[in-house]
N, C-alpha and C positions, 0 to 999 in steps of 0.2 A: 921139443918146444920148451921155452923157459916158463917159469911161473909168472903169474900176474904181478906186475910191478905196483903193488899197493902203495909204496912210498911215493910213487909218482902221481897216481890218481886212483882212488877207490871207485870202481865202477858202480854207479848209482842204479838201483832197481834192476839189477842184472837179470834175475829170473823173469821179471815182467817184460823186459826188452826181448828176451829170447822167445817167450811165449807170443809176444806181439808179432814178431817176425814170421812165426809159423814155419820154421826152417825145414826145408826138404833137403836131404843129404846130397843130392846131385844138383842142387840149385846154384844160382849165382847171386852173391850178396855184396852189398857195399856198406862199409862203415865210414861215414863222412868225417868223423872226428876221432881219429885213432888214439891220440894222447898217450896214455900209458899202456895201451893195448889190451886192457882188461875185457872190454866188450868184444873186441876183435878176436881175441884168443878163445873166448867162450863160443863165439859163432863158428870159428874154424874147427873147434873140437867136435862140432856136430855135423861136419861135412864129410862126405866120402872123398876118395881121390878124384872123382869126377866133378865134385862141387868146386866152386871158386869163390874167393873172397878178395875184394879190392878195398883197400883202406886209404883214406885221405888224411893228410895233415900238413899245414903250412909252417908249423913250428919245427925248426931244425932239431930241437931237443928231443922231439918224438922219435927220431931215428935211433936213439939209444935203446929203444924198447922193441926193435924189430927182431924177427926170427926168420929162419929160412924154411920154405916149403914150396913145392912146385905149384901148388894151387893157391898161394897167397901172394898178392902183389901190393906193394906200397906205392902210393902216388903222392909225390911231394908237391901239393897244390892246394890252393884255396878251393873249398867245395862249391864256390860260385861257378866253377868251370867243369863241374862233374860230367856233363854230357859230352863235351869235347874231349876231355881227358880219357873217358872210357872208349870213345870212338877211335882214338889214336891207338888203342890196344885191341881194336876189333870187336868191342863189346857194344851192342846196340840196345839190348834189353836185359833186365835183371829181375830177380824174384823177391828182393827185399832190400830196403834202404833204412839204415839207422843213423840218426843224427843226435848226438848228446851235446847240446849247445852250451855256450858260455865259456868260462875260464876253468882250466883244469886245476886240481889241487897243486900240482907242480908249479904252475905259473903263479899262483898265489904265494906259495911257500918260497919260491926263488926270489928272495928279497930284492935282488938287483934289477928285476924286471919292472918294478914300480907299480904292480897291480894292487898291492895290499896296503892298507892304512897302518898295519902293524910294524912295518919296516921302513926306515928312512932310506930312500933310494932315489936315483936320478929319475925324473919324470919321463918314463918310456912308454909302457903299456902296449907295445906292439906285440901282437900274437905272431906275426911274421917278422922276424928280426931283420929281414932284408928290406922291409918296407921303409920308405923315407919319412913318412909323417909320424911323429911321436907326440906324446902328451905335452912335452915341453914346447914343441912348435905350436900346438893348438892354443895353449894357455898364454903364450907370450906374443903370438902373432895375430890371433883372431881379433877382429874388431868387436865392438860392443854388441852389435846386432847378431853377429855370428855366434858369440858366446851365449847370448840370450837364447838363440834357437837351440843350441846344444842342451841347455838346462831345462828348457821348456819341453823339448821332445823326448829326452832320454832319462829324465829323473822326475819322480813324483814329489816335487818340492814346491812349496809356496814361495812366492816372490823371487823367481829366477833372475829378475832384473837386478836385484840387490847382490846376488852371487856374481853376476857378470861385472857389476860396478866395483865390488870388492876386489876382484882379480885385477881390474884395470888400475885401481888405486895402489895395490901392492906392487905391480910391475912398473909403475911410474917411479918408484923408489929404487927397486932392484928386481931383476928377472926372477921368475919362479923356476928354480932349478931342481928341487927335490920334492918328494911327497910331503915332507914336513912343511915346505914353503906353501904348498897348496892348502894344507889344513890350517896353517897360520893365517893365510889370507882371508879365510871364511869363518874362522873360529867364533867371531862375535855374533854370527848369524845362527849358530847351532843351538837348537833348543836344549835347555838344561836337562841333564840326565839322559839325553837322547843323542849325544854327540857322535857316538860310534855309528849309529844308523845313518845320521845325516852325512857324515864324511863318506861312508860307504856308497850312498846314493850319488854323491858328487863324483866320486871315483868311477862309478858305473857309467855315468853320463859321458865323462871324458873318454873312457875306454871304448864305449860304443862308437863315438865319433872317430877316434883314432883308427879303429879297425873296420869302419864302415859296416858294422855288424848287421844293421837292419836291412841295408841294401843287398848285402850278400845273401842273407836269409831269404829275402824275396826272390832273388834270382834262382837260388837253389830249389825252393819250393815249386816254382813254376816249371822247372825241368823234371821234377820227379815223376809227374804223370806221363811225360814223354818216354821216360826210361823204363818204367815198370811194365812187366808183363801183366795181362789180365789176371786178377787174383793175387798179384804181388802186393806186398805190404810196405807201407811207410810208417816208421816208428820215430817219433821226435820227442825229445825231452828238453824242456825249456826251464828257465830259472827266474824269469821275471815277466811281468804282465805284457810288456811290449812284444816279446817273442811269442808268448802263448797266444796272444790275440791273433797274430798273423797265421800261426799254425791252425788255430781253431777255425778261423774264417775260411782258409783254403780247404781244410778237410770237410767242413760242414756245408759250405756254400759254394765252393769252387772258385772264389775270388778273394784276393788278399784284402780288399777293402770291405768285404762282407756283403756286397750286394748280391742279389739272387737273380738268375735267369731261369725261365721256365719254358718248356715246350708247349705245343698246342693243347696238350692234355693236362697241363698244370704240374708236370713233373719237373723237379729242379735239375737243371743241366749242370753237372759237375763230374770231374774225372775220377773222383774217389768217393767211396762210401765209408763212413765212420764205423769202426769196430767198437770203439769206446765212445759212448755219447758224452761221458764226463771224464775229465782227466784222472789218471791213476796217480796217486800220491804215495810216498813211502810211509811205512808203518813206524810206530814209535821206536821199535827195536832198531831199525835201520838208522833213524835219525840220531839215536843215542850213540850208535857205533860210528856214524859218519855225519856230523852236524851239518856239513855242506849240502846234504841231501834235503834239508828241511824245506827249501823253496821249490823243489823239483816237481814238475808236472809232466806226465807222460801221456801222449795221445797216439792212437793207432788208427790207420785207415787202410783200405784195400782198393786197388785199382779196379774200376768197373770193367 
C-alpha cells in the first residue's frame, strides 16, 4: 500500500473519523469521498482480509491515488448514486459510511480548476470534469433571477441582488471568462478589509450551483439509512452551515427539513440515533497544521 498522499489532501480529523465508524475488522465500509485516499487507506488498514472497503469519487484526478487490494474497490461515481452502485457489485448492506464533504485540497490547489480565489484560471469549478455545466456557463448564461437564487441560497451575503446585477453589468460589456473576471465584477461590493472572505463566499455559491452539491447531499443522506446495517455508523464531515444543517436535521430528526414525526407514545420516528449530540471540531493543533480544517464539523450517528 502506498503512503497517504498529503500533497493531494490532508485527511481532516482522521482519528475522530475512525473512532466514529467503530470499525470491525470483518465489516463492510464505504468512503463516499475518496479524494487523496487518506481516510480510505486508514480504514483499509484496520480491516482483515474478510473486511471490504468501497470508495467513491467522481473526480478523475482521484484515480492517481488508488492502490491494489482484493478487498478494496474504487467506484468512479457521484455519491448520489451510492445505493445503485453498491447493488451493482452485489452489496446491499454495509457497516459504516464516511463522507468528507466539500472541496479537496488538491482541487483548491490545482489552479486550472478555478476553485480558488488565489489563482487566475478559467471559470470551471466542476468536481466531475466530465460534467457539462461549468461556472463560466452559470455566470454568463443565467438570468438575473437565477443568479439571485444562487447567491441567496448558497452564500451568507447581504444584498445578493446587487451581486447578480453586478455580474449582469460586467457581462454586458464582455463575458466572464476567468476567476479574476468574477472578482473584478463584484469588487466594488466587497466590504473593506474583508474582501478575501467575500470573494470566497461568492466562489462557494457558484461552486455549489455548478456541482448541485446540496441536491446530491440530500440524495445521499436519504440512502444511507437504507444501506446501513443495524448498529452501522454514518460519519459526515461538513465545511459550511448549509451542509451541516442538512446532516444535523437528518441525524437528529430523521428529516432533511428538520420536522419531527412521533409515534403514539411520543417517540421520535427516525432511522438514526446521534452518537454525537454536538459536532466534533478540530483542535488548535490540527488547525495550525492544516488551516483548511478550521471550518470542519463532524457528526456521527448509528442506524437504529
